C-alpha positions as CSV (number, residue, x, y, z in Angstrom):
1,M,0.1,-0.1,0.0
2,N,1.3,3.5,-1.0
3,H,1.2,5.8,2.3
4,K,1.0,8.7,0.7
5,N,-1.2,10.3,-2.4
6,H,1.1,11.6,-5.4
7,N,0.5,14.5,-7.3
8,Q,-0.2,13.7,-10.9
9,H,3.2,14.7,-12.8
10,N,2.5,15.4,-16.5
11,P,5.3,15.4,-19.0
12,H,7.4,18.7,-18.8
13,S,5.3,20.8,-21.8
14,D,7.8,22.9,-24.0
15,M,8.3,25.9,-23.1
16,N,10.8,29.1,-24.0
17,M,13.9,29.6,-21.9
18,K,13.2,33.3,-21.3
19,M,9.8,33.7,-19.1
20,D,7.7,36.5,-20.4
21,H,7.2,39.2,-18.1
22,S,3.7,40.1,-19.3
23,A,2.8,36.2,-18.1
24,H,3.5,37.0,-14.9
25,E,1.9,40.8,-14.6
26,N,-1.1,39.7,-16.2
27,H,-1.7,36.6,-14.4
28,S,-4.8,34.8,-13.4
29,E,-5.1,35.1,-9.6
30,H,-3.0,36.5,-6.8
31,Q,-5.7,34.5,-4.0
32,G,-4.0,30.9,-4.1
33,Y,-1.4,32.5,-6.8
34,N,0.6,30.1,-8.6
35,P,3.3,31.2,-11.3
36,A,2.1,28.3,-13.5
37,G,-0.6,30.4,-14.4
38,K,-3.5,28.3,-13.3
39,Q,-6.7,29.2,-11.7
40,A,-6.3,27.5,-8.2
41,S,-9.7,26.5,-7.1
42,S,-9.6,28.7,-3.5
43,G,-12.6,29.2,-1.5
44,T,-11.1,32.9,-1.8
45,G,-11.6,35.7,-4.5
46,K,-9.5,35.9,-7.2
47,H,-8.6,38.8,-9.4
48,T,-8.7,37.4,-13.0
49,G,-6.8,39.3,-15.4
50,H,-5.8,41.5,-12.9
51,S,-2.4,42.9,-12.5
52,T,0.2,45.4,-10.0
53,E,-0.1,48.1,-12.9
54,M,-4.0,47.7,-13.2
55,F,-4.7,48.3,-9.4
56,K,-1.7,50.7,-9.1
57,K,-3.4,53.2,-12.3
58,R,-6.9,52.8,-10.7
59,F,-5.8,53.4,-7.1
60,Y,-3.8,57.1,-8.4
61,I,-7.3,57.8,-10.2
62,S,-9.5,57.1,-7.5
63,L,-6.9,58.9,-5.0
64,L,-7.3,62.1,-7.3
65,L,-11.4,61.4,-7.6
66,T,-11.5,61.2,-3.8
67,V,-10.5,65.1,-3.3
68,P,-13.3,66.5,-4.6
69,V,-15.2,64.0,-3.0
70,L,-14.0,65.0,0.6
71,A,-14.2,68.7,-0.2
72,L,-18.1,68.1,-1.2
73,S,-18.7,66.1,1.6
74,P,-21.1,67.7,4.5
75,L,-19.2,66.1,7.4
76,I,-16.2,66.4,6.3
77,Q,-16.9,70.3,5.7
78,H,-18.3,70.5,9.3
79,F,-15.5,68.5,10.5
80,L,-12.7,70.8,9.0
81,N,-15.0,73.9,9.8
82,F,-15.5,75.0,6.2
83,S,-18.4,75.4,3.5
84,L,-18.4,74.6,0.0
85,T,-22.2,74.9,-0.8
86,F,-23.6,75.9,-4.3
87,A,-26.6,74.9,-6.4
88,G,-26.3,71.2,-6.9
89,D,-23.7,70.5,-5.1
90,K,-24.9,67.2,-4.2
91,Y,-25.4,66.2,-7.8
92,L,-21.9,67.0,-8.5
93,L,-20.6,64.6,-5.4
94,F,-23.0,61.9,-6.6
95,L,-21.5,61.8,-10.0
96,I,-17.8,61.9,-8.9
97,S,-18.6,59.5,-6.4
98,S,-20.1,57.2,-9.1
99,V,-17.1,57.4,-11.5
100,V,-14.9,56.0,-8.7
101,F,-17.7,53.3,-7.7
102,F,-17.8,52.2,-11.1
103,Y,-14.2,52.7,-11.9
104,G,-12.2,52.4,-9.0
105,G,-14.7,49.3,-7.3
106,W,-14.6,47.8,-10.7
107,P,-12.5,44.8,-9.9
108,F,-14.0,44.0,-6.8
109,L,-17.6,44.3,-8.9
110,D,-16.4,42.0,-11.6
111,G,-14.5,39.8,-9.2
112,A,-17.8,39.3,-7.2
113,K,-19.9,38.1,-10.1
114,N,-17.1,35.7,-10.7
115,E,-17.2,34.3,-7.2
116,I,-21.0,34.1,-7.4
117,K,-20.8,32.5,-10.7
118,S,-18.2,29.8,-9.6
119,K,-20.0,29.5,-6.2
120,T,-17.1,30.4,-4.1
121,I,-18.4,33.2,-2.2
122,G,-15.1,35.1,-0.6
123,M,-13.5,38.5,-0.8
124,M,-14.7,40.1,-3.5
125,T,-18.5,39.6,-3.0
126,L,-17.9,40.8,0.7
127,I,-16.1,44.4,-0.5
128,S,-18.6,44.5,-3.5
129,L,-21.4,44.1,-0.6
130,A,-20.3,47.0,1.4
131,I,-19.5,49.2,-1.4
132,S,-22.8,48.7,-3.5
133,V,-25.0,49.1,-0.5
134,A,-22.8,52.5,0.5
135,Y,-23.2,53.7,-3.2
136,F,-26.7,52.7,-3.7
137,Y,-28.1,54.1,-0.4
138,S,-26.6,57.1,-0.8
139,F,-28.0,57.5,-4.3
140,A,-31.5,57.1,-2.9
141,V,-30.8,59.8,-0.5
142,V,-29.6,62.3,-3.1
143,F,-32.8,61.6,-4.8
144,G,-35.2,61.9,-2.2
145,L,-34.8,59.3,0.6
146,A,-34.3,60.8,4.3
147,G,-31.0,59.8,5.3
148,E,-27.3,60.3,5.3
149,I,-25.1,60.0,2.3
150,F,-22.1,57.6,2.4
151,F,-19.6,58.9,-0.5
152,W,-16.8,59.7,1.2
153,E,-16.7,56.5,2.9
154,L,-17.2,54.9,-0.2
155,A,-14.3,57.0,-1.8
156,T,-11.7,56.4,0.9
157,L,-13.0,52.6,1.0
158,I,-12.3,52.0,-2.4
159,D,-9.1,53.6,-2.2
160,I,-7.7,51.8,0.8
161,M,-8.8,48.5,-0.9
162,L,-7.0,49.3,-4.5
163,L,-4.0,50.7,-2.2
164,G,-3.8,47.1,-0.1
165,H,-4.3,45.1,-3.2
166,W,-1.7,46.7,-4.9
167,I,1.0,46.4,-2.1
168,E,0.0,42.6,-1.4
169,M,0.5,41.5,-5.5
170,K,3.7,43.2,-5.6
171,S,4.5,41.1,-2.2
172,V,2.8,37.9,-4.1
173,M,4.6,38.7,-7.4
174,G,7.5,38.6,-5.4
175,A,7.3,34.8,-5.1
176,S,6.9,34.4,-9.2
177,M,9.3,37.1,-9.8
178,A,12.3,34.5,-8.6
179,L,11.6,32.3,-11.3
180,E,12.1,34.9,-13.6
181,K,15.4,36.0,-12.3
182,L,16.3,31.8,-12.6
183,S,15.5,32.3,-16.6
184,A,17.5,35.5,-16.8
185,L,20.5,33.4,-16.0
186,I,20.3,32.2,-19.2
187,P,22.5,34.5,-21.5
188,D,21.3,35.7,-24.8
189,K,24.2,34.8,-26.4
190,A,26.3,32.0,-27.4
191,H,29.6,31.5,-29.0
192,L,29.3,28.8,-31.7
193,L,32.4,27.0,-32.9
194,R,32.7,26.1,-36.5
195,G,36.2,24.4,-37.2
196,K,38.5,27.0,-35.6
197,D,36.3,30.1,-35.9
198,A,33.9,30.7,-32.8
199,I,30.5,32.8,-34.3
200,E,27.9,34.5,-32.1
201,I,24.7,33.3,-32.4
202,N,21.4,33.5,-30.1
203,T,21.4,31.0,-27.5
204,G,17.9,29.9,-28.6
205,E,19.4,28.6,-32.2
206,L,21.7,26.0,-30.5
207,K,21.0,22.6,-31.0
208,D,22.2,19.3,-29.4
209,G,25.3,18.1,-30.6
210,D,26.9,22.0,-31.0
211,I,29.9,22.6,-29.5
212,I,30.1,26.0,-28.1
213,L,33.2,27.8,-26.2
214,V,32.4,29.5,-22.8
215,K,35.2,32.0,-22.1
216,P,36.4,33.0,-18.2
217,G,33.8,35.3,-16.6
218,E,30.8,34.0,-18.9
219,K,27.8,32.3,-18.6
220,I,27.3,28.7,-19.8
221,P,24.3,29.4,-22.1
222,T,23.1,25.7,-22.2
223,D,23.1,22.5,-20.5
224,G,26.1,19.9,-21.7
225,I,29.2,18.3,-21.4
226,V,32.8,19.7,-21.4
227,A,34.3,18.3,-24.6
228,D,37.7,20.2,-23.6
229,G,39.3,22.4,-21.2
230,E,39.2,22.7,-17.6
231,S,37.9,25.1,-15.3
232,F,35.9,25.9,-11.8
233,V,31.8,26.4,-12.4
234,N,29.8,28.3,-10.1
235,E,26.3,27.0,-9.8
236,S,24.9,28.2,-6.5
237,M,22.5,30.2,-8.2
238,L,21.1,27.1,-9.4
239,T,21.7,24.2,-6.9
240,G,22.6,25.8,-3.8
241,E,25.9,25.0,-3.8
242,S,28.2,27.4,-2.4
243,K,31.6,26.3,-3.7
244,P,32.6,26.7,-7.1
245,V,32.7,23.0,-8.8
246,S,35.8,21.7,-10.7
247,K,34.8,20.7,-14.4
248,A,36.9,18.6,-16.6
249,K,36.6,16.5,-19.7
250,G,32.9,14.7,-19.7
251,G,31.7,16.4,-16.7
252,K,28.1,18.0,-16.8
253,V,27.4,21.6,-16.6
254,I,24.5,23.5,-16.5
255,G,22.8,26.3,-18.7
256,G,22.8,29.3,-16.4
257,S,25.9,28.5,-14.5
258,I,29.5,30.6,-14.3
259,N,32.8,29.9,-16.0
260,E,35.1,31.1,-13.3
261,D,38.9,30.8,-14.7
262,G,39.2,28.7,-17.6
263,S,38.2,28.4,-21.0
264,L,35.9,25.4,-21.6
265,Q,34.5,23.8,-24.9
266,I,31.2,21.9,-24.5
267,E,29.0,19.8,-26.2
268,V,25.3,20.8,-26.3
269,R,22.8,18.6,-24.5
270,G,19.2,19.7,-23.7
271,V,17.9,22.8,-25.3
272,G,14.7,24.7,-24.7
273,S,12.4,22.1,-22.6
274,N,14.7,19.5,-22.3
275,S,17.1,22.0,-20.0
276,Y,17.9,21.6,-16.6
277,L,16.5,25.1,-15.8
278,S,13.3,24.7,-17.9
279,K,12.7,21.4,-16.1
280,V,13.3,23.0,-12.8
281,I,10.6,25.8,-13.3
282,N,8.1,23.6,-14.6
283,L,8.6,21.0,-11.5
284,V,8.1,24.7,-9.5
285,K,5.2,25.6,-11.3
286,Q,3.2,22.4,-11.2
287,A,4.0,22.4,-7.4
288,Q,3.0,25.6,-6.7
289,A,-0.4,24.7,-8.4
290,S,-0.7,21.7,-6.6
291,K,-2.7,22.1,-3.4
292,S,-1.9,20.5,-0.2
293,K,-4.1,19.4,2.8
294,T,-3.6,22.7,4.6
295,Q,-4.1,24.7,1.7
296,A,-7.7,22.7,1.4
297,L,-8.5,23.5,4.8
298,A,-7.3,27.2,4.5
299,D,-9.8,27.6,1.5
300,K,-12.5,25.9,3.1
301,A,-12.4,28.1,6.5
302,A,-12.1,31.0,3.9
303,F,-15.2,30.0,2.4
304,W,-17.0,29.7,6.0
305,L,-15.6,32.7,7.0
306,A,-17.3,34.9,4.3
307,I,-20.7,33.4,4.8
308,V,-19.7,34.0,8.7
309,A,-19.3,37.7,7.6
310,I,-22.7,37.9,5.9
311,L,-24.5,36.6,8.5
312,A,-22.9,39.0,11.0
313,G,-23.5,42.1,8.7
314,V,-27.1,41.1,8.5
315,I,-27.4,40.3,12.5
316,T,-25.9,44.1,13.1
317,F,-27.9,45.9,10.4
318,F,-30.9,44.3,12.2
319,S,-29.6,44.6,15.6
320,W,-28.6,48.1,15.2
321,F,-31.9,49.4,13.2
322,F,-34.3,48.1,15.6
323,I,-32.1,49.5,18.7
324,G,-32.1,52.8,17.6
325,G,-33.7,53.3,14.1
326,N,-31.2,54.8,12.0
327,I,-30.6,53.3,9.0
328,A,-27.8,55.0,8.0
329,F,-25.9,54.0,11.2
330,A,-27.2,50.3,10.8
331,I,-26.0,50.5,7.1
332,E,-22.3,52.0,8.4
333,R,-22.0,48.9,11.0
334,A,-23.1,46.2,8.8
335,A,-20.7,47.3,5.7
336,T,-17.6,47.9,7.9
337,V,-18.5,44.4,9.4
338,L,-18.6,42.8,6.0
339,V,-15.4,44.7,5.0
340,I,-13.2,44.2,8.1
341,A,-14.1,40.5,8.4
342,C,-12.9,39.8,4.5
343,P,-10.9,36.5,4.4
344,H,-8.2,38.1,2.6
345,A,-5.5,37.5,4.9
346,L,-7.2,33.6,5.4
347,G,-7.0,33.0,1.5
348,L,-3.1,34.2,1.1
349,A,-1.9,32.5,4.3
350,I,-1.0,29.4,2.2
351,P,-0.6,30.3,-1.1
352,L,1.8,32.9,-0.5
353,V,3.8,30.5,1.9
354,A,3.6,27.8,-0.7
355,A,4.8,29.9,-3.5
356,I,7.6,31.1,-1.7
357,S,8.7,28.2,-0.5
358,T,8.8,26.2,-3.2
359,T,10.9,29.0,-5.5
360,L,13.4,29.1,-2.4
361,S,14.1,25.5,-2.3
362,A,14.4,24.9,-6.2
363,Q,17.2,27.9,-5.6
364,N,18.9,25.6,-2.9
365,G,18.9,22.6,-5.2
366,L,15.7,21.1,-3.3
367,L,12.7,20.5,-5.9
368,I,9.6,19.6,-4.6
369,R,7.4,17.4,-6.6
370,N,4.7,16.9,-4.0
371,R,3.6,19.5,-1.3
372,T,1.9,16.9,0.9
373,A,5.1,15.3,1.1
374,F,7.1,18.1,1.8
375,E,4.6,19.6,4.3
376,N,4.7,16.1,6.0
377,A,8.4,16.0,6.4
378,R,7.8,17.5,10.0
379,K,6.2,14.2,10.9
380,I,9.4,11.7,9.7
381,S,10.4,9.9,12.8
382,T,12.6,7.3,11.0
383,I,15.1,8.1,7.8
384,V,15.9,5.3,5.9
385,F,19.1,5.9,3.4
386,D,20.5,3.7,0.8
387,K,24.0,3.7,1.0
388,T,26.0,3.8,-1.8
389,G,26.2,7.3,-3.2
390,T,23.9,8.8,-0.6
391,L,25.6,7.9,2.7
392,T,29.1,6.8,0.7
393,K,30.6,8.7,-2.1
394,G,29.7,6.1,-4.6
395,S,33.1,6.5,-5.8
396,F,34.7,2.8,-5.1
397,G,37.9,1.3,-5.6
398,V,39.4,-2.1,-6.0
399,K,41.0,-3.2,-2.7
400,D,41.5,-7.0,-3.4
401,I,40.9,-9.9,-6.5
402,F,40.4,-13.5,-5.4
403,S,41.2,-16.1,-7.7
404,F,38.7,-19.3,-6.9
405,N,40.6,-21.9,-9.6
406,N,44.2,-22.3,-10.7
407,E,42.8,-22.1,-14.4
408,Y,42.0,-18.4,-14.0
409,A,44.9,-15.7,-12.2
410,E,44.1,-12.8,-10.6
411,N,44.8,-10.6,-13.8
412,E,42.5,-13.3,-15.8
413,I,39.5,-12.5,-13.2
414,L,40.3,-8.9,-13.5
415,R,40.3,-8.9,-17.7
416,L,36.8,-10.9,-17.7
417,F,35.1,-8.7,-15.0
418,A,36.3,-5.7,-16.9
419,G,35.1,-7.0,-20.2
420,L,31.9,-7.6,-19.1
421,D,31.2,-4.4,-17.1
422,K,32.8,-2.2,-19.4
423,N,28.8,-2.3,-21.0
424,S,27.7,-1.2,-17.4
425,E,27.0,2.1,-16.0
426,H,27.0,0.7,-12.4
427,P,29.6,2.7,-10.4
428,I,31.0,-0.8,-9.2
429,A,31.3,-1.7,-12.8
430,K,33.3,1.6,-13.1
431,A,35.6,1.2,-10.6
432,I,37.0,-2.3,-11.9
433,V,37.1,-0.9,-15.3
434,K,39.2,1.7,-14.5
435,T,41.5,-0.4,-12.5
436,A,41.9,-2.6,-15.5
437,K,42.5,0.2,-18.1
438,D,45.3,1.7,-15.1
439,K,46.7,-1.6,-15.2
440,N,47.0,-1.7,-19.3
441,V,44.5,-4.5,-18.9
442,F,43.0,-5.7,-22.7
443,L,39.4,-6.0,-22.5
444,P,38.0,-8.4,-24.5
445,E,34.6,-8.1,-26.6
446,V,31.3,-9.3,-25.2
447,D,28.0,-10.7,-27.0
448,K,24.5,-10.5,-25.7
449,F,25.4,-8.6,-22.5
450,R,22.0,-8.1,-20.5
451,A,22.1,-5.9,-16.8
452,I,20.1,-7.9,-14.3
453,K,18.9,-5.4,-11.9
454,G,19.7,-5.8,-8.5
455,K,22.0,-9.3,-8.9
456,G,24.6,-8.7,-11.6
457,A,25.0,-9.0,-15.7
458,E,25.6,-11.5,-18.0
459,G,27.4,-11.7,-21.3
460,I,29.4,-14.2,-23.6
461,I,33.1,-13.5,-24.0
462,E,35.3,-15.7,-25.9
463,G,32.8,-18.6,-26.4
464,K,31.9,-18.8,-22.6
465,K,28.9,-17.3,-20.5
466,I,30.4,-15.0,-17.9
467,S,28.2,-13.6,-15.0
468,V,29.1,-10.6,-12.6
469,A,27.2,-11.6,-9.5
470,S,26.2,-10.6,-6.2
471,P,26.4,-12.5,-3.1
472,G,22.5,-13.4,-3.5
473,Y,22.9,-14.4,-6.6
474,V,25.7,-16.7,-6.3
475,K,23.5,-19.0,-4.6
476,E,21.2,-19.3,-7.9
477,F,24.0,-20.6,-9.9
478,G,23.9,-23.5,-6.7
479,L,27.0,-22.0,-5.9
480,N,28.6,-21.8,-2.3
481,I,30.5,-18.5,-1.1
482,P,33.9,-18.9,0.4
483,E,33.7,-18.7,3.9
484,N,36.6,-16.1,4.8
485,L,34.7,-14.1,2.4
486,K,31.4,-13.9,4.4
487,D,32.2,-11.5,6.5
488,T,35.1,-9.6,4.8
489,E,34.2,-5.5,5.1
490,G,33.7,-3.7,1.8
491,T,31.3,-5.0,-1.6
492,I,32.0,-8.1,-3.2
493,V,30.9,-9.1,-6.2
494,F,31.7,-12.9,-7.7
495,L,32.4,-14.2,-11.5
496,V,30.8,-17.0,-12.4
497,I,32.1,-18.9,-15.2
498,S,29.7,-21.4,-17.0
499,V,30.8,-24.2,-19.6
500,Q,29.1,-27.2,-20.4
501,G,26.1,-26.4,-18.3
502,K,28.6,-26.4,-15.3
503,N,28.8,-23.2,-13.1
504,I,32.5,-22.6,-11.8
505,L,33.4,-19.8,-8.9
506,A,36.1,-18.4,-10.7
507,G,36.8,-15.6,-8.5
508,A,36.0,-12.3,-6.5
509,I,36.3,-8.3,-6.1
510,N,36.2,-6.7,-3.1
511,L,35.5,-3.0,-3.1
512,T,35.5,0.1,-0.9
513,D,33.7,3.0,-0.8
514,T,34.2,6.3,1.5
515,V,31.8,7.6,3.6
516,R,31.1,11.1,3.0
517,E,32.4,13.7,5.4
518,E,29.0,15.5,5.6
519,S,27.2,12.4,6.4
520,F,28.9,12.2,10.0
521,E,27.4,15.9,10.6
522,A,24.1,15.4,8.9
523,I,23.0,12.4,11.0
524,K,24.3,14.6,14.1
525,I,21.8,17.2,13.5
526,L,18.8,14.7,12.5
527,K,19.5,12.9,15.7
528,R,19.6,16.7,17.3
529,E,15.5,16.6,15.7
530,G,14.7,13.3,17.1
531,I,14.9,11.5,14.1
532,K,16.1,7.9,13.7
533,T,18.1,7.1,11.4
534,W,18.8,3.6,9.5
535,M,21.0,2.3,6.5
536,L,19.7,0.0,4.0
537,T,22.1,-2.1,1.6
538,G,23.2,-4.8,-0.2
539,D,26.5,-5.3,1.7
540,N,27.1,-8.4,3.8
541,E,26.7,-7.9,7.4
542,N,30.4,-7.0,8.7
543,S,30.7,-4.4,5.7
544,A,27.4,-2.5,6.5
545,K,28.0,-2.5,10.6
546,S,31.5,-0.9,10.2
547,V,29.5,2.2,8.1
548,S,26.5,2.3,11.1
549,D,29.0,2.3,13.6
550,A,30.9,5.0,12.0
551,I,28.5,7.9,11.5
552,G,25.9,6.5,14.5
553,L,23.3,5.1,12.8
554,D,20.3,3.9,14.8
555,G,20.4,0.6,12.6
556,Y,20.5,-1.2,9.0
557,F,19.3,-3.5,7.1
558,A,22.4,-6.1,5.4
559,G,22.2,-7.9,2.3
560,V,18.9,-6.3,1.1
561,L,18.0,-6.7,-3.1
562,P,16.8,-3.9,-4.8
563,D,13.3,-5.5,-4.7
564,Q,13.2,-6.1,-0.8
565,K,14.1,-2.6,0.0
566,Q,10.0,-1.8,-0.2
567,E,9.4,-4.7,2.3
568,K,11.8,-3.0,4.7
569,I,9.9,0.2,4.6
570,K,6.6,-1.7,5.5
571,E,8.1,-3.6,8.3
572,L,9.4,0.1,9.7
573,Q,5.8,1.8,9.2
574,S,3.8,-1.3,10.6
575,K,5.7,-0.2,14.0
576,G,4.1,3.3,13.6
577,E,7.1,4.7,12.0
578,F,6.8,8.0,9.7
579,V,9.3,6.9,7.2
580,A,11.1,9.0,4.7
581,M,13.6,6.7,2.2
582,V,16.3,8.8,0.7
583,G,17.9,6.9,-2.2
584,D,18.5,7.5,-5.9
585,G,15.6,8.0,-7.3
586,I,16.3,4.8,-10.0
587,N,17.0,1.4,-8.1
588,D,15.0,2.6,-5.1
589,A,12.1,3.3,-7.0
590,P,9.2,1.0,-5.1
591,A,11.0,1.8,-1.4
592,L,10.6,5.5,-2.5
593,A,7.0,5.2,-3.4
594,Q,6.3,3.0,-0.4
595,A,7.8,5.4,2.0
596,N,5.6,8.7,3.2
597,V,7.6,11.0,1.9
598,G,10.4,9.9,-0.9
599,I,13.4,11.9,-1.5
600,A,16.0,11.3,-4.7
601,I,19.5,12.6,-3.6
602,G,22.2,13.1,-6.3
603,S,20.4,13.1,-9.2
604,G,22.4,16.0,-10.7
605,T,20.6,17.5,-13.5
606,D,18.1,14.5,-13.8
607,V,15.4,16.0,-12.2
608,A,12.9,13.4,-13.5
609,A,12.8,11.0,-10.6
610,E,9.3,10.1,-11.1
611,T,8.8,8.0,-8.0
612,A,10.4,10.7,-5.7
613,D,8.2,13.5,-3.9
614,I,11.4,15.4,-3.3
615,I,14.5,15.8,-5.4
616,L,17.7,17.2,-4.0
617,I,20.1,18.0,-6.6
618,N,23.5,17.7,-4.9
619,S,24.4,14.8,-3.4
620,N,25.3,16.1,0.4
621,P,23.1,14.3,2.8
622,K,23.3,17.2,5.3
623,D,20.7,18.7,2.4
624,I,18.3,15.7,4.2
625,S,18.2,18.0,7.5
626,S,18.4,21.5,5.6
627,L,14.8,19.9,3.8
628,I,13.2,18.7,7.2
629,L,14.2,21.8,9.2
630,F,12.9,23.9,6.3
631,G,9.6,21.7,5.8
632,K,9.1,22.3,9.6
633,A,9.7,26.2,9.0
634,T,7.1,26.5,5.9
635,Y,4.8,24.9,8.1
636,R,5.2,27.0,10.8
637,K,4.7,29.9,8.9
638,M,1.6,28.8,7.5
639,I,0.4,28.0,10.9
640,Q,1.3,31.5,12.0
641,N,-0.6,32.9,9.1
642,L,-3.7,30.8,9.9
643,A,-3.7,31.8,13.2
644,W,-3.2,35.4,12.6
645,A,-6.0,35.3,9.7
646,T,-8.7,33.3,12.2
647,G,-7.6,35.5,15.3
648,Y,-8.0,39.0,14.0
649,N,-11.4,37.9,13.0
650,V,-12.5,36.9,16.2
651,F,-11.7,40.8,17.5
652,A,-12.2,42.5,14.5
653,I,-16.1,41.5,13.7
654,P,-17.6,42.6,17.2
655,L,-15.2,45.6,17.0
656,A,-16.8,46.8,13.7
657,A,-20.4,46.0,14.6
658,G,-20.2,48.4,17.7
659,A,-19.7,46.0,20.6
660,L,-17.8,49.5,22.1
661,A,-20.0,51.5,20.9
662,G,-21.0,52.5,24.5
663,Y,-17.5,53.0,24.9
664,G,-17.6,55.5,22.6
665,I,-15.3,53.1,20.2
666,L,-16.5,53.3,16.8
667,L,-14.8,52.1,13.3
668,S,-15.7,54.0,10.2
669,L,-15.9,51.9,7.0
670,A,-12.3,53.5,5.9
671,A,-10.8,52.3,9.3
672,G,-12.3,49.1,8.9
673,A,-10.6,48.5,5.3
674,V,-7.1,49.8,6.7
675,L,-7.3,47.2,9.5
676,M,-8.3,44.6,6.9
677,S,-5.8,45.6,4.7
678,L,-3.0,45.6,7.6
679,S,-3.7,41.8,8.4
680,T,-3.2,40.8,4.8
681,I,-0.2,42.5,4.6
682,A,0.9,41.2,7.7
683,V,0.6,37.7,6.6
684,A,2.1,38.6,3.2
685,I,5.8,39.9,5.0
686,N,5.4,36.9,7.7
687,A,5.7,34.7,4.7
688,K,8.6,36.8,2.7
689,L,10.6,36.2,5.8
690,L,10.7,32.8,5.2
691,K,14.1,31.7,4.5
692,V,16.2,28.2,4.0
693,K,18.8,27.2,6.2
694,R,21.9,25.6,5.0
695,N,23.5,23.4,7.5
């Protein structure tokens, strides 16, 4: 059984490396904003087709029109002790206020229409109700109804709401603009090599297989493989790795990183939507567009808060109307309740934190594919590490070569091993081939090569079937491992030769892998957080115990084949543990899928580890602790924002309704709008304070 709900992950769609700025400006929403440009079904009001510039323009024009509205309002004249009366002044006041209502208030009126149409009553509906009640009641007074006009309150309310939304949208846009900054890392031009000449062309014209020249100090225009040259490359803006990374022939480079001190010739690999940066941006967009349980809860709360606000407004109106009979005062109290209780802050509390956290994590080499799993990182009680390449460097060295048959000397054992392994990409195979080449051993040709997942490989060499076998696979040949090798420290692989239906255990190679220095500190940090640490490995008991004891793990599973890893995760879960699995995202796929949180580490520029919830670009195990601490910090921000957004209304609604009127404390419509806007801005500022702490 899978213990988490995976979000559907669609294949990466084609996209330009340069992101269109207007696509961000004219985004479809900012409540539940996601830079993917998709409409999240938030329970709060949405600004369909609105931009920061639109709110800015409407604010300034409305503010300008508010000056004559204030000057013509009798209450303001009385308060400031001046008089400005003339024939038809109330009609001019009505005319100017009408422009403010329909022009300045249009985003809210249009938003309310969309909310009602989609049955997601929220902020826009409440604001529209407040300004509409104030406007149409004042309209009736101007044309004969006995009462007071609310034109100056209406104008100032609209001004404050426009200003608040403009400021808030700038905060929301900041999360999106971080993605645009990532795409801006790609230079516009590249030096294409044609023969000995370097021709400057547009980066977008590059194709896979092209050779480009990157000079010292220049940005690398595309992903690729170093074809010639050596240099240090700064990848900090892309992966969070602070130290420059050494690159030589055959090394992978990422488009957007900075070449520091040497010239590099790079073969282009991965352009357009296939580039690392495009895939990262796409993953971030998908994560921001996805919804977690926390987001769904906030949406539901925002919807019900809007319903409560409408009911509170109705109750407030009738209460004051029956108490004092003053319809104008009752309308003002009801409208103030509607404005101050807008679920704006509540609707922004989760989406803005989600957008900021996803972008921040991507900039630090932590790619979130499943937001629910990321938020659940705070619940992790046990982390299970795959040993090779995670806790250890994954760079094996040949320690011993054993021959079990007089017909096959150690050099011959190495020759046959390396001959078969030259077709494999496994780190162990690469280490054996490297040792053979270093010793100038001639490698034979191989026919019918076949890799056997988790067990080894086989092929035909010089007419004989040769198999490279793990200890567990050796038993399937009906052979026994020599007693002296059963408890040997290291990773042992065996050579089986099959001749005329008879299997011969010809020899073995023992390889050692070095524990990463960062592993020691990573385990200390995790233990400090109260998290238990385990290791999975195919190595024998002695080898596994040696690594486990060295770095201070709580336990280990030795001699585990890839298809058995999932069962070990289930075993821990059956004991009540909330388990994170850390592996390479390929051989550990079933275990990653089974774990409550699946983390693929050391995937480099391959960000398509489909079964992982979170992908760590670097191979540093300390990134695991950074991820968990950041997940906890993100969840804390969400809870803080939710607590503020809901707690604020507990005090604000009674205050707006006039609960303290007997003490001479009454909030005007404008004051209610200011409080509501300030609560929203407070939520935005709190979200912006979120930071990734690198260990």
